[in-house]
Steps between C-alpha positions, in 0.01 A plus 500: 500500500377369165271767347271223376397453863311827461312408184125444483230447237307811398239507223556804280141616543567569870756771420310823567501736202329793673447618858185430698226757435511599867841474661390344828256257334776268382515164673714435806641167608557525874782268606594399856859379467509370859196271470555451126139584420344738249162651416349682203396860558485836322760770545267734691492227769864586582368743760385202709854364523681819600470627855561804716874551546597318181748678274436492125802584284454604137736591216403845370708488182335631183537336160636722225414448129837328472453321167637700208469404132741678270710504184876451488628820337764354267307199370133574555461168684229473762620484863338461838629626834367425847622747760616307805690735727604865499872540559647852495311787343350392168681166490279192528564130512274342238403157377527509120369312199674410277801538727757378246452803276520755781867563564677795661447804279165387358216754512129427512230756417165493677245743362679683216770663707297562816703237681837357397685221682876454453656169609796572728564159663436133422412252774405133501159343437384765254548790741641830377553842657352787299532874530170670412487831315180704504351842573286572804422256781597137441196341663267724300673394179476139615127540569455611139718241327524200732265209556413325823731198537235230524631143536532301176219262600249791486389534139346848489586843632262640762245769418620697803847476651375548857393134521868402477565713810405457863273769645789601728769522230709811572866491397576438132768254402369147444507290183227276642223536755483359856195305393384369840400858575257515207226352717488785750271803477514825694173399669652171614802680644266738684315204656828340605619825661168529685558148631840603638728357233810715446611552139866567422647585161838388367631528145665245273528587132435176318746402231661188364555343842129441547374397158796347316449122445732252666720354226711258702418146609624543857378797705846542657620618158233769464622858547239762584536840336507783753205734552487831686296519818437772757381504859435840656595595856132505598435157349812352664399637840147361473624163382752475784226585749275234348780243520577591863132469592472166317228629269411306188674639192304422184665566164299589191692323224838340456673834438395624844631170640837543330528861620432409862711187508795653314508803728469308827749235392763764428452723804343264758229763534293713267733773384409808290688479173484516124712228342490190283420140584529175309361280779384161375258315728450126449414204727737481793498875550480613864221757530565808710214746457193385308218320682240490222495557127248620241607390154376399156550161331841494333660348192635144519872475580521874582687662790160616627354151546832408664449784749145383574632143539754629749214659694262204520692195380553377145271196509218692666542785251455258210196348671345845539577587138341172386185597690505846339522341154216258577282786627588710196665790679648763269881501487789749473498882491127564449396185683368414845682507832607296801520605863753281682513515880579286803826384651730323257569140602747441216 
């Protein structure tokens, strides 16, 4: 498909620069994809749309301070690394800038010798593999020297890093946050559990596959970068039981969607595993697991708006987005949310 089919007009002032003061007080556009209707609510109203027996799936990945600013040892030039994926040991796949000057053998110093990165492999699209040299525990060194990898459309760093994490973030490894989960509080989860909603955790460490822009004109030419996901034995068992009992499976965010759909597509069931996926969901995709979706408003021409379009139809998605713009919803990572439910007629 032509990526311009997924474009829409967005005034710059609607791009949220900071999170809502109270997580669950962001706005919520509730969308019925079967009747093709929508209504304006607040996120705390989500409890009225989830019911006893529903299964809510969330991605419990934790964002690491993956953005590193350093000095190239031989030339003194400034360099930037974004940690994407841990490979073996202290080797990491990184997005680099400027990539042209970082060849195999180049060393970058972060923090006057506290952390050194040696380039050991060159890949395409500005990606390099670095071996990190340090003393102590890597994540503790990263906490000291790294910065939270906020998207480029957010102008200022946060006062506290916890607002670029979900309240249920657990396993470190992401270069971006599963932002649909920002709207949930522990109190809201407690109320949902009291109502009989089952909550299941999966893990997908977000890397280039989720946030890299689409640079081709035809979606068939877009290649997703792989990301590591994990489903535990307990989670797989509960999900299989939910599927067998025809319970509604509601995904919090597109990364939870991709985890569930990738796993079920491969194994024809939910199977406990830790592996990589590069699943790309666009209109025409045959859904296997997800009945409803909680998600933010995504960038024009991104793989994420393509996924949403696959879930509720491209034309209806653009209609809903037009309404959100007219009603001045807040967009992107720190923005407002949608809850999409109902049988898909597309």
